[in-house]
C-alpha positions as CSV (number, residue, x, y, z in Angstrom):
1,M,28.4,7.4,-29.3
2,D,31.1,7.3,-32.0
3,R,31.0,3.5,-31.9
4,I,27.2,3.7,-32.7
5,H,27.9,6.2,-35.6
6,N,30.5,3.8,-37.0
7,S,28.4,0.6,-36.8
8,I,25.1,2.1,-38.1
9,N,24.7,4.3,-41.1
10,F,22.5,7.2,-39.9
11,H,21.2,9.9,-42.0
12,P,23.4,13.1,-41.6
13,C,20.4,15.0,-40.1
14,I,19.9,12.4,-37.4
15,I,23.6,12.6,-36.5
16,L,23.3,16.4,-36.1
17,I,20.2,16.1,-33.9
18,M,21.9,13.5,-31.8
19,D,25.0,15.7,-31.5
20,W,23.2,18.8,-30.1
21,I,21.0,16.7,-27.8
22,N,24.2,15.0,-26.6
23,G,25.6,18.4,-25.9
24,I,22.7,19.0,-23.5
25,A,23.1,15.5,-22.0
26,K,26.8,16.2,-21.2
27,H,25.5,18.4,-18.4
28,H,23.1,15.7,-17.1
29,N,24.5,15.7,-13.5
30,E,24.1,19.5,-13.4
31,W,20.5,19.2,-14.5
32,V,19.8,16.7,-11.8
33,T,21.4,18.9,-9.2
34,I,19.2,21.8,-10.4
35,V,16.0,19.8,-10.1
36,K,17.0,18.6,-6.7
37,G,17.6,22.3,-5.8
38,F,13.9,22.9,-6.7
39,G,13.0,20.5,-3.9
40,E,12.3,17.4,-5.9
41,Q,13.8,14.4,-4.2
42,L,12.0,11.5,-5.8
43,Y,11.3,12.2,-9.5
44,Y,14.3,14.3,-10.4
45,E,15.6,11.9,-13.1
46,D,12.1,11.7,-14.7
47,I,12.0,15.5,-14.9
48,V,15.4,15.7,-16.6
49,Q,14.4,13.0,-19.1
50,E,11.2,14.9,-19.8
51,M,13.3,18.0,-20.4
52,Y,15.3,16.2,-23.1
53,L,12.1,15.1,-24.8
54,R,10.5,18.5,-24.7
55,V,13.6,20.2,-26.0
56,Y,14.0,17.7,-28.8
57,K,10.3,17.9,-29.7
58,Y,9.7,21.7,-29.5
59,K,13.1,23.4,-30.1
60,T,15.8,23.5,-32.7
61,K,19.5,23.6,-32.2
62,E,19.5,27.3,-33.1
63,Q,17.1,28.1,-30.3
64,I,19.1,26.1,-27.7
65,Y,22.6,27.1,-28.7
66,Q,23.5,30.8,-29.1
67,K,26.8,31.4,-30.8
68,N,27.5,27.7,-30.6
69,K,27.2,27.9,-26.8
70,L,24.5,26.0,-24.8
71,N,21.9,28.4,-23.3
72,K,21.8,26.8,-19.9
73,G,19.3,29.5,-18.7
74,F,16.8,28.2,-21.2
75,V,17.3,24.6,-20.1
76,C,16.8,25.6,-16.5
77,L,13.6,27.4,-17.4
78,V,12.3,24.2,-19.1
79,L,13.3,22.1,-16.0
80,R,11.5,24.6,-13.7
81,N,8.3,24.5,-15.8
82,I,8.3,20.7,-15.8
83,Y,8.9,20.7,-12.1
84,Y,5.9,23.0,-11.5
85,D,3.8,20.8,-13.8
86,T,4.6,17.7,-11.7
87,C,3.9,19.6,-8.5
88,K,0.4,20.5,-9.9
89,Q,-0.2,16.9,-10.8
90,K,0.9,15.7,-7.4
91,S,-1.4,18.1,-5.7
92,K,-4.4,16.6,-7.5
93,V,-3.8,13.2,-5.9
94,T,-5.4,12.7,-2.5
95,K,-3.0,11.2,-0.1
96,V,-4.0,8.9,2.7
97,S,-1.7,8.3,5.7
98,L,-1.0,4.9,7.0
99,D,-2.6,5.9,10.3
100,Q,-5.9,6.5,8.6
101,C,-5.7,3.2,6.9
102,A,-5.1,1.4,10.2
103,E,-8.3,2.8,11.6
104,I,-10.3,1.3,8.8
105,T,-11.4,-2.3,9.2
106,S,-12.6,-2.6,5.6
107,E,-11.8,-6.3,5.2
108,Y,-14.0,-7.2,8.1
109,I,-16.8,-4.9,6.9
110,L,-16.6,-6.3,3.4
111,E,-16.6,-9.9,4.6
112,S,-19.5,-9.2,7.1
113,E,-21.5,-7.4,4.4
114,F,-20.9,-10.3,1.9
115,K,-22.1,-12.9,4.4
116,A,-25.1,-10.8,5.3
117,R,-26.1,-10.3,1.7
118,R,-25.6,-14.0,1.1
119,T,-27.8,-14.8,4.1
120,L,-30.5,-12.4,2.9
121,E,-30.4,-13.8,-0.6
122,D,-30.8,-17.3,0.7
123,K,-33.7,-16.3,2.9
124,I,-35.4,-14.7,-0.2
125,D,-34.8,-17.8,-2.3
126,N,-36.2,-20.0,0.4
127,E,-39.3,-17.9,0.7
128,I,-39.8,-18.0,-3.1
129,K,-39.4,-21.8,-3.1
130,T,-42.6,-22.0,-0.9
131,W,-44.7,-20.2,-3.5
132,H,-47.0,-21.6,-6.1
133,E,-45.3,-22.4,-9.4
134,Y,-47.2,-19.6,-11.3
135,D,-46.1,-17.0,-8.7
136,K,-42.5,-18.2,-8.8
137,L,-42.3,-18.1,-12.5
138,L,-44.0,-14.7,-12.9
139,F,-41.9,-13.1,-10.2
140,R,-38.7,-14.4,-11.7
141,V,-39.6,-13.2,-15.2
142,Y,-40.5,-9.8,-13.9
143,S,-37.5,-9.4,-11.6
144,L,-34.9,-10.7,-14.0
145,S,-36.0,-8.9,-17.2
146,T,-36.3,-5.3,-18.1
147,D,-39.8,-5.8,-19.5
148,S,-42.7,-3.9,-17.9
149,M,-45.8,-5.5,-16.7
150,R,-47.6,-4.5,-19.9
151,D,-44.8,-6.1,-22.0
152,I,-45.1,-9.3,-20.0
153,A,-48.9,-9.3,-20.5
154,K,-48.5,-8.8,-24.2
155,G,-45.9,-11.5,-24.5
156,T,-47.6,-14.1,-22.4
157,G,-51.3,-13.3,-23.0
158,I,-51.9,-13.1,-19.3
159,N,-54.3,-10.3,-18.1
160,L,-52.4,-7.2,-16.9
161,H,-54.5,-7.0,-13.7
162,S,-53.7,-10.6,-12.9
163,I,-49.9,-9.9,-13.3
164,F,-50.2,-6.8,-11.2
165,G,-52.1,-8.5,-8.4
166,T,-49.8,-11.5,-8.4
167,L,-46.6,-9.4,-8.3
168,K,-48.1,-7.2,-5.6
169,N,-48.9,-10.3,-3.4
170,C,-45.3,-11.7,-4.0
171,K,-43.7,-8.4,-3.0
172,N,-45.9,-8.2,0.1
173,R,-44.9,-11.8,1.1
174,L,-41.2,-10.9,0.7
175,R,-41.6,-7.7,2.6
176,L,-43.2,-9.5,5.5
177,E,-40.5,-12.2,5.6
178,C,-37.4,-10.2,4.8
179,E,-38.0,-6.4,5.4
180,E,-36.3,-6.3,8.8
181,D,-33.2,-8.0,7.5
182,Y,-33.2,-5.7,4.5
183,K,-33.3,-2.7,6.7
184,D,-30.4,-4.1,8.8
185,L,-28.4,-4.6,5.7
186,Q,-29.0,-1.0,4.6
187,N,-28.1,0.3,8.0
188,G,-24.9,-1.7,8.2
189,D,-26.1,-3.9,11.1
190,F,-24.8,-7.1,9.4
191,E,-24.6,-9.1,12.6
192,L,-28.4,-8.9,13.0
193,I,-29.1,-10.7,9.8
194,K,-29.8,-14.4,10.5
């Protein structure tokens, strides 16, 4: 520390702050032992570092030192409070054991679902390819845009009843061709989709 003071010209107030924080840091191993005594076996160094930050940010030398002697009881209180805060934060996290993870075959399910969705999409596309051009175009415009049937009628000049009837027929054709596969997808019966 003295080497740093000699090589860099710090403002005298900064040197005083560093000195009283260094006085607390001289007992670092003791603070670590105290935190371990609370039962923390993983984040004890983090808790001690957080204590240094809190003391520096919220307290003055006069509040930490009484009659030029470090008030260790106060530092222990700060450490305990930080430890309890970390315990609260840990309790909010849901833990999953490895045994539970082993039971889940998510990769297989995701792959099967992806293949089933792809198969159903291909089936829908193939059905749409068999339609008349007007039906294909109107159905794609309606399904890919956020416009209502009224908006499409206004924009294209096509009669609203014609649009409604065409879309109703298109949906019925898709329902007849793909409804069973769609229900299988919703129920998770991916292997039934062909």
